[in-house]
N, C-alpha and C positions, 0 to 999 in steps of 0.2 A: 629938481627935487622938491622945491617949494610948491610947484604946480601939483605934483603927485600928492603931497600932504594936504593941500587945499581940496583936491578932489575927494580924498579919503574922508576928510572931515565933512564935506558936503554930503557925501553918501550916507554917513552915519547919522547926520542931522536929519536927512530927509527920510530915513528908514521908516519912522512911524507913519509917514504919509502913505507908504506902500504896504502897511500891515494888513493882514488878511481880515476881511470883514467878518463879523459874526455869522455863523451858518444860517441862523434864522432871519437875518436881515432880508427884507423884501420877500419873505416866504409866507405861505398861508398854511396854517394848521387846521385840519378838519377834525372836529370832535364828533364821533359817531355816538349818538345818544340813544340808548335803548328805552325809549319812551316817547309819548306824544307831545306836541307843543302845548305849553301852558300848564302841564301837569306839575306835580311836586318835584319830580326828577328834573324836569326842564328848568324850573326855578332855581333849584340847588346848583345845577350845572352852570347856569348863566351867572349866578353869584360868584362862582369860581372864575369862569372865563373872563368876566368883566375886569378882573383885577390881575389875572395870571399874565396877560400880555405884557404889562409893564415890568414884570420881573424876569422876562426872558430876554437875554441879550439880543439886540437886533429888533425887538418889538414887532414880532410878526403879526399878521392879521389872523384872527381866530374866528372860524365859522362853525356853526352847529348843524349837523345833518341828522334828522330824526329817522330812526328805524325801530318802530315799536312792535314789529311782528313777532309773534311767538313769545310775548311777554318779555321782550328784550333779547331773546335768543338769536334773532336775525342779526342784531347789532354785534353781539359777541362773536358769532360765527364769522361775520364779515371782517372784524378786526383780526381774528385769528387766521383766517384762510385766504382772504382777498387783499387786505390792505398791505401796501408796500412797507417793509420794515425800515423806513427812511427817517423816522422821527417826525413825520408830518401828519400822522394819523394817531389820534388818541381816542380810546374808548371811554364811555361814561355810562355806568349801569348800576342799578341798585343791588341790594343784597341777593337778589335772585341769580346774579352772575355766579356766585359761589354755590348757593343752595342747589340750583338746577344741576350743576356739574356733580356735586357730591351725592345727590340723591338719584343720579342717573336718569333724569327726566328725558323724554323723547325729544329729538331735535337738537340735542347738544352736540356740537361738532368741534368743540374747543377743549383745551386742557388748561385748567386754572393754574397749574404749576409752571406753565411756560410763558405766561404773561409777565411783563415787568410792571409792577405797581407803583403809582406815583403818590397815592394818598387819598384820603376821603375827608369831606368837610363835616360829616355827621357820624359819630361813632358811639355816642352815649345815648342811653334810654333807660327809663325807669318805669316799667309797666306795673300796673295795679289791677287787681281783680276786685270789683266792687259790686254790691247788690243794693237794691232799693230797700229802705227800712221796712216798707210795707210788705215785702216778700216774706218776712217772718223768719229769715235765716241769718240773724245777726251774729251768731257764733259759728265757729268752725264745726262744732258738733252738729248743729242744726243744718248747716250747709251740706255736710256729708250725708246726713240721714234723710234729707228731704228729696224725694224723687221728682224728676221732671223740672228742675230749675231751668228757666228759659234764659239762654245766653245769646245776646244779640251780636251780629257781625255784618260785614259788608257782603262777602261772598265766600264760597268754599275756596280755600287756597289763599285768601287774602291774609296778609300778615297778622291782622287783628283776629281773624278767625283761628289761625294756627295758634296764636298766643292763648286765646281762650281755651282751646282744646288742651294745650300743655298745662294750663292752670287746673282745668277740670280733672285731668288725669292724675296729676301729682297730688291734688287735694283729696282725691278719692271720692269725687261726687257720684251720687247715685242716679244713673240714667238721665244725665243732663240733656236738654233739648237745645240744639243750635239753630237759632232763627236768623236767616240771612236775607239779604236784599236791601239793606239800608245803606245810606251814606253815613259818614261820621256824625254830622249834626243831627241826622234823623234818629240815630240811636239814642241821643240825649233826650229827644222828645218822646220816643217810645218808652224809655225808662221812666220818665216823669209821669206819663199817662198810663203806666202800668201794663203796657202791651208786652213788655219783657221784664225779667227780674234782675238781670245782671249784664255787665259788659266789661270789657277790658279797656282801660284808658291809660294815660300816663300821669305821673305826678304833676308835671307842668300844666298839662291840659286841665286836670281837675282843679288846680289852683287858679288857673287863668280863665277858663271858659265855664267851669261849673262850680265856682267858689260858693255860690249860694247853697247848693246841695250839701256841700261839706260843712259850711258854717251853721246850717240849720239842722244838721244831724239827719239828713234824709238818705244818706248812703252809709253803708258799712264797708270798710276796707279790710279785706281778708288776707291778702298775700301780695307779694311783689316779686318781680324778677329784675335783678340789677344787671345792667349791661354797661361796662364790664362789671364783673363781680366786685362788690364793695362800693360801687358808685350809686348813691341813692339820694333822693330828695330829702333834706333834713326834716321836713314836715312829717315824713312817714318813716322816721328812723326806727320806730318800734314795731312796724309791720313785719311779720315773718317772711323770710325769703323762700321762694318756692323750692329751691334746691334742698332745703332742710327737710322737705317731705319726701325726697327721693329715698327709695328703699334698697336699691341695688346699685352696683357700679354702672350697670347699663343705663339706668335712669339718670345717674349723675352725668354720664358722658352725653346723654341726650340733651341735658340742659346746657352743657358746655358747647355742643354743636349749635343749639339754638342761639346762644350768645354770640358765637363766632359769626353766624350768618348775619346777625343784626349789626355787629361791630363793623362789618365790611362797608355798611352804609352806601352812599352814592360814590362808589369808588372809580377812580381814574386809572387807566392802564394802557400799556403799549403792546403792540404785536410782538411776537417772538422775533428775536434777531436784530432788534434796533441797536445800532452801534453804541457801545458803552458811553462814549463821550456825550452823545446827543441825549441818551436816556438820563445821564447825570445832570445835564443842563436843565432838563424838564423837571427832574425830581427836586433839584435845588430851587427852581422857580416856584414849584408847588409849595415847598416848605416855607418860602418867604411869603407866598400868597396867603397861606393858611394862618400865618401869624400877623398879617397886616391888619391894623385897626380899620382901614378902609374896607377890607373884605368882611370883617366881623359885622360892620354896620350894613354892608350891602346884603349879606346873607340874611340877617334878621329882617331887613326891609322886604326882600323878595320872597323868602320862605315863611316868614312869621315865626321862625324858630331861632334859638340860640345855637350858634355853631359849636361843634365839638370835634375839632380836627384831629386827624391821625396821620402822621407823616408816613412816607414810603416804607421805611424799615419796620415800623411797628405794625403797619397793615399787612405787610408780607409775612411777618412772624405769625400773626393771628391766622392767616389763611393756611400757611404751611403746617401749623400745629393743631388745627382743629380735628376732632375725632372723625375717623372715617371707617370705623369698624362696621362690618356688614350687618351685625345684629343691631347696632345703634341706628344705622341708616334705615333698617326695616322698621324699627319702632317709630322713628320720626315720620316716615312716610305714612304710617297708619294714623298718626296724630294729625297729619296735614290733610288727610282725605275725608271722605264723606261718610264712611262706615261708622258703626258704633265704636266707642272707645275700646281699645283692647283691655282684656282682663289683666290684673296685676298679680 
């Protein structure tokens, strides 16, 4: 009897030694990145993955595989259609993941409502529409009544191009000209040298990179777009928000759609069908990562930006609730394209 008791106690004492190892121990997670190496999407993704590993039980290896084809659509299609739903493949793609699907862009073979979202490191933005003082459009009235104001951007379809078009439409500008082909810093030079009259920037960029223009009164700030609504740079608290210029419910929903696309940021997501326990492990690890002081430092070091994290539940809510009305999609597509702005 004593021998049996001793064997039972030995078994119970030794049980922890035979406990199941964490699923992710000695595993490799592949992050499919919808963008090229060394780009902003790559830097944001690396800032996350550099810290994420330590918050996943088992500390798996994490590698990044770039699939930049189709503006990221190749990556999203791969995660949706090809990747095994075993919790070892994670997608990482910018706001185009959501925008391309909602707008019905060619080549989209995925359903954004079937992904499992883990979160995003960048959800906040505060866009500003500015003009150079010498353009002579310092007031909203002059901005609206002056024909041919030149608005600089990178390329047709670029987020800054679309944002400029949204501003011009809502502000009711008269036959604005969209001048493309610049890099971000080149737009600054073109504005100062008076090759263009205006541009879209952000509050942080204007304060950090172009502070001299602001302090010397060389630019006029006409309007802002808060993402999310109510989130703005205190320095520009008195600047009117673009949504206040919306005339119809359709236009207001268009602004909501625009915000939702940007809030999605550099989002991380899983293929459909990943077991709930593994998805929860990764969502919990992402939540810990996005609040980790080490991550906040790493993100600023690599991307040059302040992180504005959004956890899984909040990101999923934004995507599920964004407007998808056909008439709103139609308006947004017109604003994102190269044709003249639609009439109001």
